C-alpha positions as CSV (number, residue, x, y, z in Angstrom):
1,M,0.0,0.0,0.0
2,S,1.4,3.4,-1.0
3,I,1.9,6.0,1.7
4,Q,0.0,9.3,1.3
5,H,2.6,12.1,1.3
6,M,1.6,15.4,2.7
7,I,3.0,18.8,3.9
8,A,1.8,21.5,6.3
9,I,3.1,25.0,6.9
10,H,2.7,27.9,9.3
11,G,3.6,31.5,9.2
12,G,3.1,32.5,12.8
13,A,0.3,32.5,15.4
14,G,-0.9,35.1,17.8
15,T,-3.0,38.2,18.3
16,I,-4.1,38.6,14.7
17,L,-7.3,40.7,14.6
18,E,-9.6,39.7,11.8
19,E,-11.2,43.2,11.5
20,K,-7.7,44.8,11.0
21,L,-6.7,42.5,8.1
22,T,-7.9,43.9,4.8
23,N,-9.0,41.6,1.9
24,E,-5.9,42.7,0.0
25,E,-3.6,41.8,2.8
26,R,-5.3,38.5,3.3
27,D,-4.9,37.7,-0.4
28,E,-1.2,38.5,-0.1
29,Y,-0.7,36.1,2.7
30,Y,-2.6,33.4,1.0
31,E,-0.6,33.9,-2.2
32,V,2.7,33.2,-0.3
33,L,1.3,30.4,1.7
34,K,0.1,28.7,-1.4
35,K,3.4,29.1,-3.2
36,S,5.2,27.6,-0.2
37,L,2.8,24.6,-0.2
38,E,3.2,24.2,-4.0
39,V,7.0,24.2,-3.8
40,G,7.1,21.7,-0.9
41,Y,4.4,19.4,-2.3
42,S,5.9,19.3,-5.8
43,C,9.1,18.2,-4.2
44,L,7.3,15.3,-2.5
45,D,5.3,14.5,-5.6
46,E,8.5,14.1,-7.6
47,G,9.9,11.6,-5.1
48,G,11.8,14.1,-3.0
49,T,12.5,13.5,0.7
50,S,10.5,15.1,3.6
51,I,13.7,17.1,4.5
52,E,13.9,18.5,1.0
53,A,10.3,19.5,1.0
54,V,10.4,21.1,4.4
55,S,13.4,23.2,3.6
56,A,12.1,24.2,0.2
57,S,8.7,25.3,1.7
58,I,10.3,27.3,4.5
59,S,12.7,29.0,2.1
60,V,9.7,30.5,0.2
61,L,8.4,32.0,3.5
62,E,11.8,33.3,4.3
63,D,12.0,35.1,1.0
64,S,8.8,37.0,1.7
65,I,8.7,40.3,3.5
66,L,5.4,39.3,5.1
67,F,6.7,36.9,7.6
68,N,9.2,37.2,10.5
69,A,11.9,35.0,9.1
70,G,14.7,35.5,6.6
71,R,14.0,38.7,4.6
72,G,11.1,39.8,6.8
73,S,13.0,39.4,10.1
74,V,12.5,42.0,12.9
75,F,15.2,44.0,14.6
76,N,16.8,43.3,18.0
77,S,17.7,45.9,20.7
78,K,20.9,46.9,18.9
79,G,19.0,47.4,15.6
80,L,20.5,44.2,14.2
81,I,18.8,41.3,12.4
82,E,19.8,37.9,13.9
83,M,18.0,34.9,12.6
84,D,17.4,31.4,14.0
85,A,16.4,28.1,12.4
86,S,16.4,24.4,12.9
87,I,15.5,21.2,11.0
88,M,15.2,17.6,12.0
89,N,14.9,14.2,10.2
90,G,12.5,11.8,11.8
91,K,14.2,8.8,10.0
92,D,17.4,8.9,12.1
93,L,16.9,11.8,14.5
94,S,19.6,13.8,12.7
95,A,19.2,17.5,13.3
96,G,20.8,20.9,12.6
97,A,20.3,24.4,13.9
98,V,21.7,27.9,13.8
99,S,21.2,30.9,16.0
100,C,22.1,34.6,15.9
101,L,22.8,34.3,12.2
102,K,23.3,37.4,10.0
103,N,23.0,38.1,6.3
104,I,22.3,34.5,5.3
105,K,19.4,34.6,2.8
106,N,17.8,31.4,3.9
107,P,18.7,30.3,7.5
108,I,16.8,27.0,7.0
109,Y,19.5,25.9,4.5
110,A,22.1,26.9,7.1
111,A,20.4,24.6,9.6
112,K,20.2,21.8,6.9
113,A,23.9,22.2,6.2
114,V,24.7,21.8,9.9
115,M,22.7,18.6,10.0
116,E,24.4,17.2,6.9
117,N,28.0,18.5,7.2
118,C,28.7,19.1,10.9
119,D,29.4,16.8,13.8
120,H,27.3,19.1,16.1
121,V,23.6,20.0,16.2
122,L,23.6,23.7,17.0
123,L,26.0,26.5,15.9
124,C,25.6,30.1,16.9
125,A,26.8,33.7,16.1
126,E,30.2,33.9,14.5
127,G,30.7,30.2,14.3
128,A,27.4,29.7,12.5
129,Q,28.3,32.6,10.2
130,V,31.7,31.2,9.2
131,F,30.2,27.7,8.7
132,S,27.4,29.1,6.4
133,K,30.0,30.9,4.3
134,E,32.2,27.8,4.1
135,N,29.2,25.9,2.8
136,K,28.6,28.5,0.1
137,L,25.1,29.6,1.3
138,D,23.6,32.6,-0.4
139,L,24.4,35.9,1.3
140,E,22.5,39.2,1.2
141,P,23.5,42.7,2.3
142,D,21.8,44.5,5.2
143,E,19.6,46.4,2.8
144,Y,17.9,43.2,1.6
145,F,16.6,42.6,5.1
146,F,15.6,46.2,5.9
147,S,12.0,47.4,5.8
148,T,10.5,50.6,7.1
149,K,7.7,48.7,8.8
150,R,10.2,46.5,10.8
151,W,12.3,49.6,11.8
152,D,9.2,51.5,12.9
153,Q,8.2,48.5,15.1
154,L,11.6,48.7,16.8
155,V,11.3,52.5,17.3
156,T,7.9,52.0,18.9
157,A,9.1,49.2,21.1
158,R,12.1,51.3,22.2
159,K,9.9,54.2,23.1
160,K,7.7,52.0,25.2
161,G,10.7,50.2,26.7
162,Q,9.3,46.8,25.8
163,I,10.1,43.7,23.9
164,T,7.5,43.1,21.2
165,L,6.6,39.4,20.8
166,D,6.4,38.2,17.2
167,H,2.8,37.0,17.7
168,S,1.6,40.4,18.9
169,E,2.6,41.9,15.5
170,S,0.4,39.5,13.5
171,I,3.6,38.0,12.1
172,G,5.9,35.3,13.4
173,T,8.0,32.3,13.2
174,V,7.6,30.1,10.0
175,G,7.7,26.4,9.8
176,A,6.8,23.2,7.9
177,V,6.3,19.5,8.6
178,A,6.1,16.8,6.0
179,M,5.7,13.0,5.3
180,D,7.3,11.7,2.1
181,S,6.4,8.6,0.0
182,K,8.6,6.4,2.2
183,G,6.8,7.5,5.4
184,D,9.8,9.5,6.6
185,L,8.9,12.6,8.7
186,A,10.7,15.9,8.9
187,A,10.2,19.3,10.6
188,G,11.7,22.7,10.2
189,T,11.3,26.1,11.9
190,S,12.8,29.5,11.1
191,T,12.4,32.9,12.8
192,G,13.6,36.5,13.1
193,G,12.9,36.5,16.8
194,L,11.3,39.3,18.8
195,T,11.4,43.0,18.1
196,N,13.8,44.8,20.6
197,R,14.9,41.5,22.1
198,V,18.2,41.4,24.0
199,W,21.2,41.0,21.6
200,G,22.3,37.4,21.4
201,R,18.9,35.9,22.5
202,C,18.3,32.3,21.2
203,S,14.8,31.3,20.4
204,D,12.9,28.1,20.6
205,S,13.1,27.9,16.8
206,S,16.8,27.0,17.2
207,L,16.3,24.5,19.9
208,I,15.5,20.9,19.0
209,G,12.7,19.7,21.3
210,S,11.3,23.1,22.1
211,G,10.2,24.7,18.8
212,N,10.9,21.8,16.5
213,Y,11.1,18.0,16.6
214,A,10.7,15.0,14.3
215,N,10.7,11.2,15.0
216,N,9.4,8.5,12.6
217,K,8.0,6.6,15.7
218,T,5.8,9.5,16.7
219,C,5.4,12.8,14.8
220,A,7.0,15.8,13.2
221,V,6.1,19.2,14.8
222,S,6.9,22.9,14.3
223,C,5.8,25.5,16.9
224,T,5.2,29.2,16.9
225,G,4.3,31.8,19.5
226,T,5.8,32.8,22.8
227,G,9.2,31.1,22.3
228,D,10.5,31.3,25.8
229,T,7.4,29.4,27.1
230,F,7.9,26.7,24.5
231,I,11.5,26.4,25.7
232,K,10.4,26.0,29.3
233,G,7.9,23.4,28.4
234,V,10.1,21.6,25.9
235,S,6.8,21.6,23.9
236,A,7.8,20.0,20.6
237,Y,9.3,17.0,22.4
238,D,6.4,17.0,24.9
239,L,4.0,16.3,22.0
240,S,6.2,13.4,20.8
241,A,6.5,12.0,24.3
242,L,2.7,12.0,24.8
243,I,2.3,9.9,21.7
244,E,5.2,7.5,22.4
245,Y,4.7,6.9,26.1
246,Q,0.9,7.3,26.5
247,G,-0.2,6.2,23.1
248,L,-2.4,9.3,22.7
249,S,-3.7,10.5,19.3
250,L,-2.0,13.5,17.7
251,E,-5.2,15.6,18.3
252,D,-5.3,14.8,22.0
253,S,-1.6,15.2,22.4
254,S,-1.6,18.6,20.7
255,R,-4.5,19.8,22.8
256,L,-2.7,18.8,26.0
257,V,0.6,20.5,24.9
258,L,-1.3,23.8,24.1
259,E,-3.2,23.7,27.3
260,K,0.0,23.3,29.2
261,L,1.5,26.2,27.2
262,K,-1.5,28.4,28.1
263,N,-1.4,27.5,31.8
264,N,2.3,28.5,31.8
265,G,1.3,32.0,30.4
266,G,2.2,31.2,26.8
267,N,0.4,31.8,23.5
268,G,0.7,30.3,20.0
269,G,0.2,27.2,18.1
270,L,1.7,24.2,16.3
271,I,1.5,22.1,13.2
272,S,2.2,18.4,13.2
273,I,2.0,15.2,11.2
274,S,2.0,11.8,13.0
275,A,3.6,8.6,12.0
276,K,0.0,7.3,11.4
277,G,-0.6,10.1,8.9
278,E,-2.7,12.2,11.3
279,L,-2.5,16.0,10.7
280,V,-3.2,18.9,13.1
281,L,-2.8,22.7,12.7
282,N,-3.9,23.8,16.2
283,Y,-3.5,27.1,18.1
284,I,-4.8,28.8,21.2
285,S,-4.2,32.4,19.9
286,K,-6.6,34.6,17.9
287,G,-5.3,33.1,14.7
288,M,-2.4,31.3,12.9
289,Y,-1.3,31.6,9.3
290,R,-1.3,28.0,8.1
291,G,-2.0,25.6,5.3
292,Y,-1.6,22.0,4.2
293,K,-1.7,19.7,1.1
294,K,-2.4,16.0,1.1
295,D,-2.1,13.6,-1.8
296,K,-4.8,14.1,-4.4
297,E,-6.5,16.8,-2.3
298,S,-6.8,20.6,-2.8
299,F,-4.7,23.2,-1.0
300,H,-6.2,24.2,2.3
301,M,-5.2,27.5,3.9
302,G,-6.4,29.6,6.8
303,I,-5.6,32.5,9.1
304,F,-8.6,32.4,11.5
305,S,-11.0,29.6,12.3
306,E,-12.2,29.1,8.7
307,M,-10.0,27.2,6.2
308,I,-10.4,27.9,2.5
309,E,-9.9,25.3,-0.2
310,V,-7.9,26.2,-3.4
311,K,-7.4,24.0,-6.4
């Protein structure tokens, strides 16, 4: 019996107010989400691996100014852009991650290079920078990552003396999970962090088990929201553990993980595919940019409770 390959993506979860999102803005988000799904699903449909599909889908989101990752990343307290990303292969638990990365066009490919070409899992700051250059990853100047919108967000946050969470700006971490035709699972996550965050801060998106995890025995999961709460709860691994040790369904496990997140003062959501082919795109916030594509089915995308179907 052939395995049904599938992919799911997210572009952040949080305080997204439906009445403040125009139809034009909504269409712009849907356009990028669909492109991301198309690229990732085409990879699977052509026999590519789940790792290839996840990294390809995330790179599309990183290339868009709409999402807080790659080109659309927000500024830290020093007015710098530092990016985090991680990726994990459920087949053998191999993983790679980068943190505080600068000027790399697609941080998800830096994380993938660490997984494939390094003896370690996580590289940060200057070490990650040098490694990325040695692996000939695409570089972009500071101007590529600059936008007036992001800079204005930093100015506002500085005036208020606060750190602005990615989810409160209706933008956020991006991620993808996939199952390929061999049944192998993979998960990836990428982020530009928090506006006005402390210089050198590492997010859950760079930490395997917190914002990202994949295991063929259980599931692949990518998280988004209040990153420090996901770190404290080891939320991505928590989801896998509930499946492995308690035998819960993906739906029940995701509900428990998000309840725990909420009880700990957190906010956000997650996307996940289980080893059984179950799929969830769940959140406890006002909304979450999300989408999925299963074999022989249409594209499904949503921001708020309603999902739309696109051929």
